VEXKELUM-408041 format. One record per residue (C-alpha): x, y, z; residue number from 1. Coordinates in nm, 3 decimals, padded with zeros to 5 digits, always signed. Example, Ala and Ser with C-alpha at 12.3 -4.5 7.8 and 13.67 -1.06 7.14 Angstrom:
{atom {+01.230; -00.450; +00.780}; 1}
{atom {+01.367; -00.106; +00.714}; 2}
***
This chain:
{atom {-01.553; +00.585; +00.516}; 1}
{atom {-01.255; +00.386; +00.595}; 2}
{atom {-01.181; +00.021; +00.445}; 3}
{atom {-01.210; -00.112; +00.764}; 4}
{atom {-01.516; +00.076; +00.818}; 5}
{atom {-01.645; -00.079; +00.499}; 6}
{atom {-01.518; -00.420; +00.637}; 7}
{atom {-01.699; -00.400; +00.932}; 8}
{atom {-02.031; -00.306; +00.735}; 9}
{atom {-01.985; -00.623; +00.483}; 10}
{atom {-01.936; -00.823; +00.812}; 11}
{atom {-02.258; -00.708; +00.976}; 12}
{atom {-02.475; -00.757; +00.636}; 13}
{atom {-02.557; -00.374; +00.670}; 14}
{atom {-02.463; -00.285; +00.333}; 15}
{atom {-02.536; +00.039; +00.123}; 16}
{atom {-02.677; +00.065; -00.222}; 17}
{atom {-02.366; +00.266; -00.363}; 18}
{atom {-02.056; +00.230; -00.280}; 19}
{atom {-01.735; +00.440; -00.458}; 20}
{atom {-01.404; +00.318; -00.360}; 21}
{atom {-01.167; +00.550; -00.425}; 22}
{atom {-00.759; +00.467; -00.383}; 23}
{atom {-00.406; +00.357; -00.546}; 24}
{atom {-00.342; +00.085; -00.309}; 25}
{atom {-00.476; -00.229; -00.519}; 26}
{atom {-00.479; -00.501; -00.222}; 27}
{atom {-00.699; -00.294; -00.026}; 28}
{atom {-00.950; -00.155; -00.315}; 29}
{atom {-00.960; -00.595; -00.388}; 30}
{atom {-01.012; -00.663; +00.008}; 31}
{atom {-01.294; -00.437; +00.020}; 32}
{atom {-01.457; -00.527; -00.313}; 33}
{atom {-01.449; -00.876; -00.188}; 34}
{atom {-01.590; -00.842; +00.149}; 35}
{atom {-01.929; -00.619; +00.015}; 36}
{atom {-01.932; -00.871; -00.304}; 37}
{atom {-01.935; -01.184; -00.018}; 38}
{atom {-02.203; -01.008; +00.178}; 39}
{atom {-02.405; -00.931; -00.082}; 40}
{atom {-02.426; -01.288; -00.171}; 41}
{atom {-02.518; -01.433; +00.119}; 42}
{atom {-02.859; -01.546; +00.128}; 43}
{atom {-02.846; -01.652; -00.255}; 44}
{atom {-02.740; -01.836; -00.533}; 45}
{atom {-02.293; -01.714; -00.556}; 46}
{atom {-02.304; -01.529; -00.875}; 47}
{atom {-02.645; -01.559; -01.002}; 48}
{atom {-02.722; -01.238; -00.881}; 49}
{atom {-02.415; -01.022; -01.002}; 50}
{atom {-02.275; -00.838; -01.303}; 51}
{atom {-01.974; -00.716; -01.353}; 52}
{atom {-01.858; -00.404; -01.591}; 53}
{atom {-01.561; -00.186; -01.714}; 54}
{atom {-01.645; +00.158; -01.719}; 55}
{atom {-01.600; +00.296; -02.113}; 56}
{atom {-01.672; -00.105; -02.265}; 57}
{atom {-01.980; -00.106; -02.107}; 58}
{atom {-02.270; +00.172; -02.194}; 59}
{atom {-02.411; +00.355; -01.838}; 60}
{atom {-02.738; +00.248; -01.941}; 61}
{atom {-02.639; -00.112; -01.902}; 62}
{atom {-02.463; -00.077; -01.578}; 63}
{atom {-02.839; +00.136; -01.455}; 64}
{atom {-03.037; -00.100; -01.581}; 65}
{atom {-02.834; -00.402; -01.355}; 66}
{atom {-02.885; -00.217; -01.106}; 67}
{atom {-03.212; -00.174; -01.151}; 68}
{atom {-03.256; -00.534; -01.229}; 69}
{atom {-03.460; -00.706; -00.957}; 70}
{atom {-03.284; -00.984; -00.816}; 71}
{atom {-03.380; -01.328; -00.837}; 72}
{atom {-03.333; -01.676; -00.588}; 73}
{atom {-03.162; -01.417; -00.374}; 74}
{atom {-03.246; -01.039; -00.172}; 75}
{atom {-02.977; -00.895; -00.362}; 76}
{atom {-02.772; -00.787; -00.667}; 77}
{atom {-02.437; -00.703; -00.720}; 78}
{atom {-02.291; -00.473; -01.004}; 79}
{atom {-01.939; -00.401; -00.975}; 80}
{atom {-01.816; -00.143; -01.249}; 81}
{atom {-01.413; -00.095; -01.280}; 82}
{atom {-01.227; +00.170; -01.385}; 83}
{atom {-01.410; +00.473; -01.361}; 84}
{atom {-01.204; +00.751; -01.408}; 85}
{atom {-01.204; +00.649; -01.805}; 86}
{atom {-01.523; +00.829; -01.773}; 87}
{atom {-01.358; +01.125; -01.652}; 88}
{atom {-01.077; +01.095; -01.904}; 89}
{atom {-01.334; +01.096; -02.212}; 90}
{atom {-01.506; +01.392; -02.033}; 91}
{atom {-01.155; +01.625; -01.999}; 92}
{atom {-01.335; +01.887; -02.156}; 93}
{atom {-01.640; +01.940; -01.975}; 94}
{atom {-01.669; +02.192; -01.738}; 95}
{atom {-01.756; +01.919; -01.467}; 96}
{atom {-02.165; +01.960; -01.481}; 97}
{atom {-02.187; +01.654; -01.680}; 98}
{atom {-02.415; +01.858; -01.913}; 99}
{atom {-02.293; +01.892; -02.313}; 100}
{atom {-02.480; +02.112; -02.586}; 101}
{atom {-02.553; +01.838; -02.816}; 102}
{atom {-02.777; +02.044; -03.064}; 103}
{atom {-02.806; +02.391; -03.190}; 104}
{atom {-03.036; +02.592; -03.391}; 105}
{atom {-03.457; +02.551; -03.491}; 106}
{atom {-03.753; +02.773; -03.625}; 107}
{atom {-03.720; +03.102; -03.672}; 108}
{atom {-03.366; +03.093; -03.618}; 109}
{atom {-03.415; +03.065; -03.284}; 110}
{atom {-03.153; +02.842; -03.103}; 111}
{atom {-03.288; +02.531; -02.886}; 112}
{atom {-03.031; +02.298; -02.676}; 113}
{atom {-03.036; +01.903; -02.558}; 114}
{atom {-02.855; +01.819; -02.265}; 115}
{atom {-02.739; +01.480; -02.117}; 116}
{atom {-02.611; +01.395; -01.893}; 117}
{atom {-02.216; +01.263; -01.903}; 118}
{atom {-02.176; +00.908; -01.715}; 119}
{atom {-02.051; +01.024; -01.376}; 120}
{atom {-02.305; +01.244; -01.326}; 121}
{atom {-02.583; +00.969; -01.391}; 122}
{atom {-02.402; +00.778; -01.176}; 123}
{atom {-02.473; +01.072; -00.906}; 124}
{atom {-02.831; +01.060; -01.011}; 125}
{atom {-02.897; +00.706; -00.985}; 126}
{atom {-02.748; +00.789; -00.609}; 127}
{atom {-02.981; +00.989; -00.474}; 128}
{atom {-03.245; +00.704; -00.553}; 129}
{atom {-03.072; +00.382; -00.578}; 130}
{atom {-03.205; +00.070; -00.558}; 131}
{atom {-03.270; -00.082; -00.220}; 132}
{atom {-03.187; -00.441; -00.379}; 133}
{atom {-02.870; -00.393; -00.567}; 134}
{atom {-02.495; -00.269; -00.415}; 135}
{atom {-02.367; -00.098; -00.726}; 136}
{atom {-01.975; -00.040; -00.654}; 137}
{atom {-01.796; +00.161; -00.814}; 138}
{atom {-01.396; +00.156; -00.843}; 139}
{atom {-01.121; +00.421; -00.954}; 140}
{atom {-00.758; +00.490; -00.818}; 141}
{atom {-00.866; +00.898; -00.818}; 142}
{atom {-01.166; +01.083; -00.974}; 143}
{atom {-01.128; +01.528; -00.973}; 144}
{atom {-01.283; +01.630; -00.597}; 145}
{atom {-01.547; +01.842; -00.781}; 146}
{atom {-01.739; +01.557; -00.962}; 147}
{atom {-02.046; +01.515; -00.850}; 148}
{atom {-02.047; +01.153; -00.779}; 149}
{atom {-01.777; +01.229; -00.544}; 150}
{atom {-01.904; +01.546; -00.363}; 151}
{atom {-02.271; +01.276; -00.319}; 152}
{atom {-02.043; +00.975; -00.163}; 153}
{atom {-01.873; +01.215; +00.043}; 154}
{atom {-02.159; +01.387; +00.168}; 155}
{atom {-02.387; +01.041; +00.139}; 156}
{atom {-02.073; +00.860; +00.346}; 157}
{atom {-02.048; +00.618; +00.083}; 158}
{atom {-01.690; +00.709; -00.026}; 159}
{atom {-01.458; +00.396; +00.055}; 160}
{atom {-01.098; +00.584; +00.069}; 161}
{atom {-00.818; +00.330; -00.026}; 162}
{atom {-00.477; +00.517; -00.051}; 163}
{atom {-00.133; +00.361; +00.040}; 164}
{atom {-00.040; +00.368; +00.409}; 165}
{atom {+00.270; +00.567; +00.526}; 166}
{atom {+00.564; +00.450; +00.640}; 167}
{atom {+00.487; +00.509; +01.001}; 168}
{atom {+00.119; +00.313; +00.973}; 169}
{atom {+00.271; +00.002; +00.792}; 170}
{atom {+00.439; -00.185; +01.084}; 171}
{atom {+00.065; -00.161; +01.275}; 172}
{atom {-00.062; -00.322; +00.985}; 173}
{atom {+00.195; -00.557; +00.969}; 174}
{atom {+00.172; -00.664; +01.382}; 175}
{atom {-00.225; -00.691; +01.264}; 176}
{atom {-00.201; -00.886; +00.957}; 177}
{atom {+00.024; -01.125; +01.195}; 178}
{atom {-00.178; -01.161; +01.401}; 179}
{atom {-00.473; -01.256; +01.216}; 180}
{atom {-00.235; -01.537; +01.116}; 181}
{atom {-00.225; -01.657; +01.469}; 182}
{atom {+00.114; -01.539; +01.432}; 183}
{atom {+00.303; -01.325; +01.699}; 184}
{atom {+00.561; -01.051; +01.578}; 185}
{atom {+00.777; -00.767; +01.817}; 186}
{atom {+00.717; -00.415; +01.694}; 187}
{atom {+01.065; -00.393; +01.603}; 188}
{atom {+01.037; -00.755; +01.362}; 189}
{atom {+00.749; -00.540; +01.258}; 190}
{atom {+01.005; -00.240; +01.160}; 191}
{atom {+01.215; -00.441; +00.971}; 192}
{atom {+00.979; -00.607; +00.743}; 193}
{atom {+00.786; -00.283; +00.732}; 194}
{atom {+01.158; -00.216; +00.583}; 195}
{atom {+01.230; -00.487; +00.359}; 196}
{atom {+00.841; -00.545; +00.201}; 197}
{atom {+00.677; -00.188; +00.176}; 198}
{atom {+00.550; +00.009; +00.073}; 199}
{atom {+00.274; -00.184; -00.151}; 200}
{atom {+00.041; -00.389; +00.089}; 201}
{atom {+00.044; -00.648; -00.174}; 202}
{atom {+00.402; -00.756; -00.100}; 203}
{atom {+00.383; -00.717; +00.237}; 204}
{atom {+00.068; -00.957; +00.263}; 205}
{atom {+00.249; -01.200; +00.071}; 206}
{atom {+00.557; -01.188; +00.269}; 207}
{atom {+00.332; -01.223; +00.604}; 208}
{atom {+00.176; -01.509; +00.417}; 209}
{atom {+00.519; -01.684; +00.372}; 210}
{atom {+00.661; -01.594; +00.681}; 211}
{atom {+00.345; -01.735; +00.821}; 212}
{atom {+00.386; -02.103; +00.673}; 213}
{atom {+00.762; -02.117; +00.736}; 214}
{atom {+00.701; -02.026; +01.104}; 215}
{atom {+00.399; -02.294; +01.173}; 216}
{atom {+00.094; -02.198; +01.364}; 217}
{atom {+00.092; -01.956; +01.643}; 218}
{atom {+00.486; -01.948; +01.651}; 219}
{atom {+00.663; -01.578; +01.603}; 220}
{atom {+00.801; -01.451; +01.318}; 221}
{atom {+01.142; -01.336; +01.431}; 222}
{atom {+01.424; -01.198; +01.202}; 223}
{atom {+01.620; -01.509; +01.113}; 224}
{atom {+01.270; -01.592; +00.930}; 225}
{atom {+01.271; -01.273; +00.764}; 226}
{atom {+01.620; -01.368; +00.674}; 227}
{atom {+01.523; -01.713; +00.580}; 228}
{atom {+01.155; -01.595; +00.355}; 229}
{atom {+01.231; -01.262; +00.280}; 230}
{atom {+01.556; -01.176; +00.175}; 231}
{atom {+01.887; -01.370; +00.131}; 232}
{atom {+02.084; -01.195; +00.358}; 233}
{atom {+02.093; -01.284; +00.738}; 234}
{atom {+02.075; -00.963; +00.985}; 235}
{atom {+02.443; -01.039; +01.133}; 236}
{atom {+02.608; -01.025; +00.801}; 237}
{atom {+02.430; -00.726; +00.737}; 238}
{atom {+02.550; -00.616; +01.118}; 239}
{atom {+02.905; -00.780; +00.933}; 240}
{atom {+02.828; -00.499; +00.658}; 241}
{atom {+02.790; -00.207; +00.867}; 242}
{atom {+03.106; -00.335; +01.089}; 243}
{atom {+03.343; -00.305; +00.814}; 244}
{atom {+03.180; +00.019; +00.698}; 245}
{atom {+03.280; +00.179; +01.059}; 246}
{atom {+03.635; +00.053; +01.026}; 247}
{atom {+03.653; +00.176; +00.676}; 248}
{atom {+03.736; -00.182; +00.560}; 249}
{atom {+03.606; -00.133; +00.206}; 250}
{atom {+03.710; -00.491; +00.071}; 251}
{atom {+03.511; -00.676; +00.349}; 252}
{atom {+03.173; -00.456; +00.287}; 253}
{atom {+03.218; -00.568; -00.099}; 254}
{atom {+03.298; -00.885; +00.049}; 255}
{atom {+03.002; -00.907; +00.205}; 256}
{atom {+02.784; -00.723; -00.064}; 257}
{atom {+02.862; -01.019; -00.312}; 258}
{atom {+02.781; -01.295; -00.074}; 259}
{atom {+02.464; -01.113; -00.014}; 260}
{atom {+02.350; -00.917; -00.304}; 261}
{atom {+02.039; -01.088; -00.466}; 262}
{atom {+02.017; -01.011; -00.840}; 263}
{atom {+01.600; -01.136; -00.805}; 264}
{atom {+01.485; -00.837; -00.636}; 265}
{atom {+01.769; -00.561; -00.766}; 266}
{atom {+01.923; -00.552; -00.410}; 267}
{atom {+01.652; -00.307; -00.311}; 268}
{atom {+01.569; -00.594; -00.028}; 269}
{atom {+01.908; -00.603; +00.053}; 270}
{atom {+01.942; -00.207; +00.061}; 271}
{atom {+01.620; -00.230; +00.324}; 272}
{atom {+01.809; -00.444; +00.551}; 273}
{atom {+02.095; -00.194; +00.562}; 274}
{atom {+01.866; +00.123; +00.611}; 275}
{atom {+01.668; -00.044; +00.861}; 276}
{atom {+01.969; -00.096; +01.070}; 277}
{atom {+02.131; +00.227; +01.029}; 278}
{atom {+01.815; +00.425; +01.135}; 279}
{atom {+01.855; +00.158; +01.476}; 280}
{atom {+02.232; +00.314; +01.480}; 281}
{atom {+02.066; +00.639; +01.497}; 282}
{atom {+01.825; +00.576; +01.761}; 283}
{atom {+02.103; +00.447; +02.010}; 284}
{atom {+02.356; +00.720; +01.915}; 285}
{atom {+02.033; +00.977; +02.007}; 286}
{atom {+01.988; +00.787; +02.298}; 287}
{atom {+02.324; +00.762; +02.407}; 288}
{atom {+02.332; +01.153; +02.354}; 289}
{atom {+02.038; +01.193; +02.590}; 290}
{atom {+02.193; +01.050; +02.903}; 291}
{atom {+02.002; +00.671; +02.857}; 292}
{atom {+02.244; +00.370; +02.951}; 293}
{atom {+02.375; +00.126; +02.645}; 294}
{atom {+02.086; -00.151; +02.780}; 295}
{atom {+01.856; +00.158; +02.769}; 296}
{atom {+01.922; +00.294; +02.424}; 297}
{atom {+01.950; -00.085; +02.302}; 298}
{atom {+01.582; -00.115; +02.411}; 299}
{atom {+01.486; +00.233; +02.255}; 300}
{atom {+01.645; +00.155; +01.913}; 301}
{atom {+01.500; -00.199; +01.907}; 302}
{atom {+01.884; -00.391; +01.930}; 303}
{atom {+01.874; -00.714; +02.089}; 304}
{atom {+02.071; -00.729; +02.402}; 305}
{atom {+02.350; -00.930; +02.264}; 306}
{atom {+02.401; -00.694; +02.015}; 307}
{atom {+02.444; -00.389; +02.212}; 308}
{atom {+02.788; -00.377; +02.267}; 309}
{atom {+02.929; -00.426; +01.911}; 310}
{atom {+02.635; -00.154; +01.783}; 311}
{atom {+02.763; +00.033; +02.086}; 312}
{atom {+03.116; +00.000; +01.929}; 313}
{atom {+03.038; +00.129; +01.614}; 314}
{atom {+02.855; +00.421; +01.650}; 315}
{atom {+03.175; +00.491; +01.902}; 316}
{atom {+03.435; +00.445; +01.588}; 317}
{atom {+03.219; +00.623; +01.374}; 318}
{atom {+03.361; +01.001; +01.314}; 319}
{atom {+03.041; +01.296; +01.436}; 320}
{atom {+02.800; +01.332; +01.174}; 321}
{atom {+02.868; +01.016; +00.984}; 322}
{atom {+02.533; +00.820; +01.064}; 323}
{atom {+02.351; +01.133; +00.875}; 324}
{atom {+02.587; +01.124; +00.553}; 325}
{atom {+02.486; +00.772; +00.566}; 326}
{atom {+02.103; +00.824; +00.579}; 327}
{atom {+02.133; +01.081; +00.302}; 328}
{atom {+02.378; +00.780; +00.126}; 329}
{atom {+02.111; +00.528; +00.114}; 330}
{atom {+01.816; +00.753; +00.045}; 331}
{atom {+01.999; +00.864; -00.249}; 332}
{atom {+02.061; +00.453; -00.315}; 333}
{atom {+01.695; +00.365; -00.305}; 334}
{atom {+01.669; +00.630; -00.564}; 335}
{atom {+01.941; +00.523; -00.825}; 336}
{atom {+01.824; +00.156; -00.825}; 337}
{atom {+01.483; +00.313; -00.886}; 338}
{atom {+01.557; +00.485; -01.112}; 339}
{atom {+01.925; +00.437; -01.305}; 340}
{atom {+02.009; +00.225; -01.594}; 341}
{atom {+02.333; +00.119; -01.409}; 342}
{atom {+02.350; -00.250; -01.269}; 343}
{atom {+02.225; -00.246; -00.930}; 344}
{atom {+02.506; -00.400; -00.795}; 345}
{atom {+02.713; -00.140; -00.936}; 346}
{atom {+02.518; +00.090; -00.738}; 347}
{atom {+02.539; -00.074; -00.399}; 348}
{atom {+02.897; -00.065; -00.493}; 349}
{atom {+02.945; +00.271; -00.525}; 350}
{atom {+02.680; +00.355; -00.183}; 351}
{atom {+02.952; +00.157; +00.018}; 352}
{atom {+03.266; +00.391; -00.162}; 353}
{atom {+03.085; +00.634; -00.050}; 354}
{atom {+02.983; +00.505; +00.320}; 355}
{atom {+03.326; +00.463; +00.391}; 356}
{atom {+03.425; +00.760; +00.250}; 357}
{atom {+03.233; +00.965; +00.521}; 358}
***
């Protein structure tokens, strides 16, 4: 099931006795676990019927014992187990059936075999007949798909997949969270915020929270707000930099970089702002090539009407294929900022030199 489906179940109180929450998007995992925990505690004393474990630090017998224990002064027990993948790493030499030979030999030269379930398979066995008065939540970033607990979770529909959102889905997510905060946001601004704050949802949600507090109740989240709260550079400054690049004015481009660069984020936010603007130019150029008017091209590219003339001029003064080259340079710069040992500002300066040369 999806995280949204799990959240809806928690909201209705129709909880399952077992949830296997897998995925590397920590914000989604924490949100699902928190919602299930809150729903399980309804009708009882908060924290009274609750146990939290870390796989490997606690024995599987203790965990299952806690799940089978009857609740007191409440309808359910909540049992959380994090780090379930640690049991898989411990059993890497196992063939996945959870059975290990512990003893061989016997009277008369005959060999006997004693077998014991691994912790993961013990959980799979428990899931076959779970306690109706407990909610057992198992959390791991990843488990092998052939593990019995995973196949059981898929078959029983208690697997919650919390994988990172793809880039295309991020603007929609931003719009949804902003709406929850009571702040409208246009699709273009959501796209810009996705470029600047993504892909980690924790940072994205934190940015939306700060933006919501900045603009105030029921006020729209705007480009200016993003410039003030998320990055130090205004979009107008980015367009000045883009214009300098288009005119092959490296001195002006470097001056704009020096003014806008923020060492606190290693240049990634500034790169995101430039990348977003260049993508707008690519969309604008494509729309013009398809026969759209300047106003229509601006609308398709998400360019504000008052900027349409400036963007059109910037696009027309660039040599054919320059924007495609810029996109490649931006992608290479993103990789360099995340992996190179060079100073971030030096990486960005190299980017501007290459973009001017194109």
